[in-house]
Every structure is written in structure tokens, then in C-alpha cells.
C-alpha positions in Angstrom: -0.2 0.2 -0.3 1.7 3.1 -0.7 -0.3 6.9 0.1 0.1 9.9 -2.0 1.2 8.1 -5.3 -0.3 11.0 -7.3 2.6 12.7 -8.8 6.6 12.5 -7.5 7.8 10.5 -4.9 4.6 7.8 -4.8 3.8 7.2 -8.3 7.4 6.4 -9.0 7.3 4.4 -5.7 4.2 2.9 -7.0 5.4 2.0 -10.7 8.6 1.1 -9.2 7.4 -1.5 -6.8 4.8 -2.8 -9.4 7.4 -3.3 -11.7 9.2 -5.3 -9.4 6.5 -8.2 -8.8 4.2 -6.4 -5.7 0.5 -6.1 -6.4 0.2 -2.4 -5.4 -2.9 -0.6 -3.9 -2.4 2.7 -5.1 -3.8 6.3 -3.2 -4.3 8.1 -5.3 -6.7 11.9 -5.2 -8.6 11.5 -8.2 -9.5 8.4 -10.4 -8.0 10.1 -13.4 -4.4 10.1 -11.7 -5.4 6.3 -10.8 -5.7 5.2 -14.5 -2.8 7.4 -15.8 -0.4 5.4 -13.0 -2.5 1.9 -13.8 -0.8 3.4 -17.4 2.9 4.0 -16.9 2.9 0.5 -14.5 4.4 -2.7 -16.1 3.0 -4.5 -13.2 -0.8 -4.7 -11.4 -2.5 -1.7 -9.5 -5.2 -0.7 -7.9 -6.3 2.7 -7.6 -8.1 3.5 -4.6 -8.9 7.5 -3.9 -7.6 8.2 -0.3 -7.2 11.4 1.8 -5.5 10.4 4.6 -8.2 13.5 6.2 -10.9 10.9 5.5 -11.0 8.6 8.0 -13.7 6.2 6.2 -12.5 6.2 3.2 -9.3 5.3 5.2 -11.1 2.1 6.6 -12.6 1.3 3.5 -9.1 1.2 1.4 -7.7 -1.2 4.5 -11.0 -3.5 3.5 -11.2 -3.6 0.1 -6.8 -5.1 0.8 -8.5 -7.2 3.3 -10.8 -8.9 1.2 -8.2 -9.6 -1.9 -7.0 -12.1 0.7 -3.7 -10.7 -0.7 -0.6 -10.2 2.5 0.1 -7.2 2.9 4.1 -7.0 2.9 4.3 -3.6 3.2 2.7 -0.3 3.9 4.4 3.1 2.6 3.6 6.7 4.0 4.7 8.8 1.6 1.3 11.2 1.9 1.5 14.3 3.0 2.4 18.7 2.1 4.6 21.2 2.4 4.0 24.9 3.5 5.8 27.3 4.2 5.2 30.8 6.7 6.6 32.5 9.1 6.0 31.9 12.3 4.9 34.6 13.4 2.3 35.1 10.7 0.5 31.7 9.8 -2.3 31.7 10.7 -3.2 28.7 13.6 -5.8 26.7 11.1 -3.3 26.7 8.4 -0.9 25.2 11.0 -2.8 22.5 12.4 -3.9 21.7 8.3 -0.1 21.2 8.0 0.0 18.8 11.5 -3.6 17.4 9.9 -1.9 15.4 6.9 1.5 15.2 8.0 1.0 13.7 11.0 -2.5 12.7 12.3 -3.4 11.2 9.0 -0.4 9.3 8.9 -1.0 8.0 12.2 -4.6 7.1 11.2 -2.8 5.3 7.9 -0.7 3.2 10.5 -3.5 2.4 13.5 -6.1 0.8 9.9 -3.9 -0.5 8.4 -1.4 -2.6 11.3 -4.3 -5.1 11.4 -3.1 -6.9 8.1 1.0 -6.0 9.0 1.2 -7.8 11.9 0.4 -11.1 10.1 1.9 -10.6 7.4 4.7 -9.3 9.2 5.0 -6.5 6.4 7.2 -3.7 7.5 6.2 0.0 7.7 8.3 2.4 5.8 7.6 6.0 5.9 9.2 9.5 4.2 9.9 11.7 6.4 12.1 13.9 5.0 16.6 15.7 5.6 14.2 18.5 7.3 13.7 16.1 10.3 17.7 16.7 10.6 17.4 20.4 10.8 14.5 23.1 10.0 15.1 26.2 7.3 13.9 29.4 7.7 10.3 30.2 6.9 10.0 26.5 6.5 8.9 25.4 10.3 5.2 23.8 9.2 6.7 21.4 7.4 10.5 20.7 9.6 8.5 20.4 12.4 5.9 18.6 11.0 8.5 16.1 9.5 10.0 15.8 13.4 7.3 14.9 14.6 6.8 11.4 12.6 9.7 10.9 13.0 10.1 11.1 16.7 6.0 8.9 16.0 8.1 6.4 13.5 11.2 5.3 16.0 8.6 5.1 18.7 6.8 2.5 16.5 9.8 1.3 15.5 10.5 0.3 19.2 7.0 -0.5 20.4 6.8 -3.1 17.0 9.8 -5.1 17.4 7.6 -7.9 19.4 6.3 -8.5 16.9 9.1 -8.7 14.2 6.8 -5.9 12.0 10.0 -3.1 11.0 9.9 0.2 10.5 12.1 2.6 9.0 12.7 5.9 8.7 13.5 7.4 5.0 14.9 10.7 5.0 14.8 12.4 1.4 16.5 15.6 1.0 16.8 17.2 -2.3 14.2 15.7 -4.4 12.8 17.3 -8.3 9.7 16.9 -8.0 5.7 19.1 -8.9 6.1 20.3 -5.8 9.0 22.0 -6.1 7.0 24.5 -8.1 4.4 24.8 -6.4 6.6 26.0 -3.6 7.0 29.0 -6.3 3.7 29.6 -6.5 2.1 29.3 -2.8 4.3 31.8 -2.2 2.8 35.2 -3.4 -0.2 33.9 -2.4 1.2 33.2 1.5 2.2 37.1 1.0 -1.4 38.2 0.2 -2.8 36.7 3.2 -0.8 38.1 5.9 -0.9 41.7 6.6 -0.1 44.6 5.5 3.0 44.9 8.6 4.1 41.0 8.5 4.3 42.3 4.4 6.5 45.0 5.8 8.2 42.6 8.1 9.4 39.0 5.7 8.5 39.8 2.3 11.8 40.4 0.9 13.6 37.7 3.7 10.6 35.2 2.2 10.5 35.6 -1.4 14.9 35.4 -1.4 13.5 32.2 0.8 11.7 30.6 -1.6 13.7 31.8 -4.6 17.3 30.1 -3.7 14.7 27.0 -2.3 12.5 26.6 -5.9 16.4 26.7 -7.5 17.9 24.4 -5.5 15.3 21.7 -5.5 15.0 22.5 -9.5 18.3 20.2 -9.6 17.8 17.8 -7.4 17.3 14.3 -7.3 14.9 12.2 -9.3 12.0 10.7 -7.7 13.1 7.0 -8.9 16.2 7.5 -6.5 13.6 7.1 -3.5 11.4 4.8 -5.0 14.3 2.3 -5.3 15.4 3.2 -1.5 11.9 1.7 -0.5 12.0 -1.3 -2.6 15.7 -1.4 -0.3 13.8 -0.9 2.7 11.6 -3.8 1.5 13.5 -6.0 0.6 16.9 -6.0 2.8 16.9 -9.2 5.3 17.7 -6.5 8.1 16.8 -3.0 6.6 18.6 -0.1 7.8 16.2 2.3 10.7 17.4 5.3 8.7 18.3 5.8 4.5 18.6 9.1 3.6 18.4 9.7 0.0 18.8 12.3 -3.5 21.2 15.5 -3.9 22.7 17.2 -0.8 21.1 13.9 2.2 24.7 13.7 3.2 26.5 16.4 3.7 23.3 17.7 5.2 22.3 15.5 7.6 26.3 15.7 8.6 26.6 20.0 9.0 23.2 19.2 10.9 24.8 16.7 13.8 28.2 18.6 13.9 28.5 21.7 13.5 27.5 24.2 16.7 24.3 26.1 15.9 25.5 30.1 15.1 27.8 28.2 12.9 24.7 26.7 11.3 22.4 29.7 11.4 24.9 31.5 9.5 25.3 28.8 6.3 21.4 28.9 6.1 21.8 33.1 5.8 24.3 32.4 3.3 21.9 29.1 1.2 18.6 31.5 1.1 20.3 35.2 0.7 19.0 36.0 4.3 20.9 39.0 6.2 23.8 37.6 8.4 23.7 39.8 10.5 21.6 39.9 14.4 19.7 42.4 14.8 20.2 44.1 11.2 16.4 45.1 10.9 15.8 47.4 14.3 
């Protein structure tokens, strides 16, 4: 079962797994997405209309797999959204929605599919982000939700150990997907929602961050790089607990772990075109 399979990493994963001999149940947003996925895959794909915030739809998807009689070899939790906002300006309902999709929705899916996973000794493969090791300016909504999801994954890894259920976290870094273009187009919409005072505070730096982020992501790895790692995590006799994947993933993980905070801050200021001098807006 692969959630968020309409495009990007989820789509690439569904195709690779189907081509590797798995029967893939693919959570998609629209029937047209499912039809396109079936056309692209060389193996068996069953599309399921699935919104991870819709609990009845999650239960129905679990029932479809149950009724299929197929053992559930793995659950790939890929569905998610990424929002960028200044913390001072983000509406709380928007922040809650980020967590509804990236955290609560993931837990709802895991809970629904765990009975089938337990019977088959299947695996849980959670698609996190290198952002669960570091935080970027204006990306607190996305990164903090990924930190939370990484913590939940770690707890599950220990809690499900007695049943022989491997729980794996995959941490993509710079991956080129349709979400990259969305980052740029969404930025102006975010600015429009801010108050005039908030725009005066943040517009220049926020635009600089999104422009730099867009440029970096355009040169990112293909989503199939993540799909290959998902397949490895599903088939390895003893999978790693975490897999870093994508351009710059190793470097980012290294500097996040070992550099002092202030030094790493200066690097992030430079990377995203933000003023490096403390109090420069005073």
C-alpha cells in the first residue's frame, strides 16, 4: 500500500514496486490519477481514492486490501504537504492542517493497516525528510511536522519489535518533483494572506528564501531515487532504521549533527539569501 501516489515520490514508488512484482494498492486523489498510474506501471496496480485526513476512506481502503486476500507486505506512508510561512504570521488553522495531513493522517493510516501488517509481518516505510534533522527559515510548519513524524516512527520501531514488524524512516533531501513548482507559486499566495505589517517585516526575506529554495530543488534528484530505496527497505533481510537519499542528503545530515548552531545558522542565512547580521532589521 502506497499513499500519496498521484505524483512525485509516491507515483515513482508505486511504479517501481509494481514493476518489481508487487501488487500495489495506490492511494490517489482522483480517478484520473489512478488511471494514469495504471497506464505507466508495468505490473499490477489497484488505485484507491484516499485522503489521509478522511477516516472512513482510510477504513474502506483497509477493507479493500483485506477482501483481496493478499498479504500486506508493506505500507509506504508518502502522502503529505509542505507549507512555508513565517511563524509569526501563519494562521493557526493553517498550521493545524499541516499537522493534520503530515502527522495525524499518517497515524490514522498506520492504525488502520497494522492488523494486516501484523498478520503478514509486513513493514512500515515512512517517507520523512532530511528536514527531520534540521529546520530551514520559514519552513517551520513542514520541518516541525517531519520532526514529529520521525519521533512517531522511532516509537513505532520499538513498539512493533515484538511482532517482527520493521519500521523504517526514509529521509529525502533535494528531490525534483511537482511540489517544487508549487513552492514558488504558493509563495505569493502566502504573502497576500499576511497583514500589511507582516509583509513589511517578511516579504523580502521570504521571497529570497523561496527563490533560493526553488533554484536548489530544480537541480534535485529524480523521485525514482527514493523509490529504489523504498524497494531496498522492503526487501533487505534486515533494513536500516533510516535511509538518507537524494542530492546533498549526506552533507546536510552531517552539518546538522556536528556544526554548532550559530555556525549552521550563518550557512543557512547565506544559502537562502537572508541578512547574516544580528539585529539588522532594527
